[in-house]
C-alpha positions in Angstrom: -40.8 -24.3 18.4 -37.2 -24.3 17.1 -36.1 -26.7 14.7 -33.1 -28.8 15.9 -30.1 -29.1 13.4 -29.5 -32.3 11.9 -25.9 -33.5 13.1 -25.9 -36.6 10.9 -23.1 -35.4 8.6 -20.4 -35.6 11.1 -17.7 -33.2 11.7 -17.4 -32.4 8.2 -21.1 -31.1 8.3 -20.2 -28.8 11.2 -17.4 -27.2 9.5 -17.5 -24.8 6.6 -15.2 -25.1 3.8 -12.6 -22.2 4.0 -13.0 -19.5 1.6 -10.2 -19.2 -1.1 -7.8 -16.4 -0.6 -7.6 -14.0 -3.6 -4.2 -12.8 -4.4 -4.8 -9.1 -5.9 -1.8 -8.4 -8.2 -0.6 -4.8 -8.2 -2.1 -3.2 -11.5 1.1 -1.0 -11.6 3.9 -1.8 -13.6 6.2 -0.5 -11.2 7.6 -2.4 -8.3 7.7 -0.9 -4.8 10.0 -1.5 -2.1 9.4 -0.7 1.4 12.0 1.7 2.9 12.1 3.5 6.5 13.4 7.0 6.4 13.4 9.8 9.4 11.6 13.0 8.5 11.7 16.5 9.8 8.7 16.4 12.4 7.6 19.8 10.8 7.4 18.5 7.4 5.9 15.1 8.4 3.0 17.2 9.8 2.6 19.3 6.6 2.5 16.1 4.5 0.0 14.3 6.7 -2.2 17.9 6.3 -1.8 17.8 2.6 -2.7 13.9 2.6 -5.7 14.8 4.7 -6.9 17.6 2.7 -6.3 15.7 -0.8 -7.9 12.5 0.6 -4.9 10.4 -0.6 -2.5 8.1 1.2 0.6 9.6 2.7 2.9 7.6 0.8 1.2 8.5 -2.5 1.8 12.4 -1.4 5.5 11.7 -0.9 5.9 9.6 -4.0 4.1 12.7 -5.9 6.5 14.8 -4.1 9.6 12.8 -5.1 8.2 12.5 -8.5 8.1 16.1 -8.6 11.7 16.8 -7.7 13.2 14.2 -9.8 11.4 15.4 -12.7 12.8 19.2 -12.1 16.6 17.9 -11.1 18.9 19.7 -13.3 21.6 17.1 -13.8 19.7 13.9 -13.4 21.3 12.2 -16.1 24.6 12.5 -14.7 23.8 11.6 -11.2 22.1 8.5 -12.8 25.4 7.6 -14.9 27.7 8.0 -11.8 25.4 5.5 -10.0 25.7 2.8 -12.7 
């Protein structure tokens, strides 16, 4: 026989307590900013292929490429000084 549930606890007995949402804080010290850019379609396909091959998110591949470009930029200090 099937055991019948006991509903003597009222409405509170029927509803489950909601699970507490845990907010995961970023472990990176850097803060990220969402930005939208237009990319050349051929370049974007290559970036997607690299990301797929390396099993990385597309944003991480783009970030690594930008980091490499910034590190090799010859007049970085002058460019930053102009913006300030």
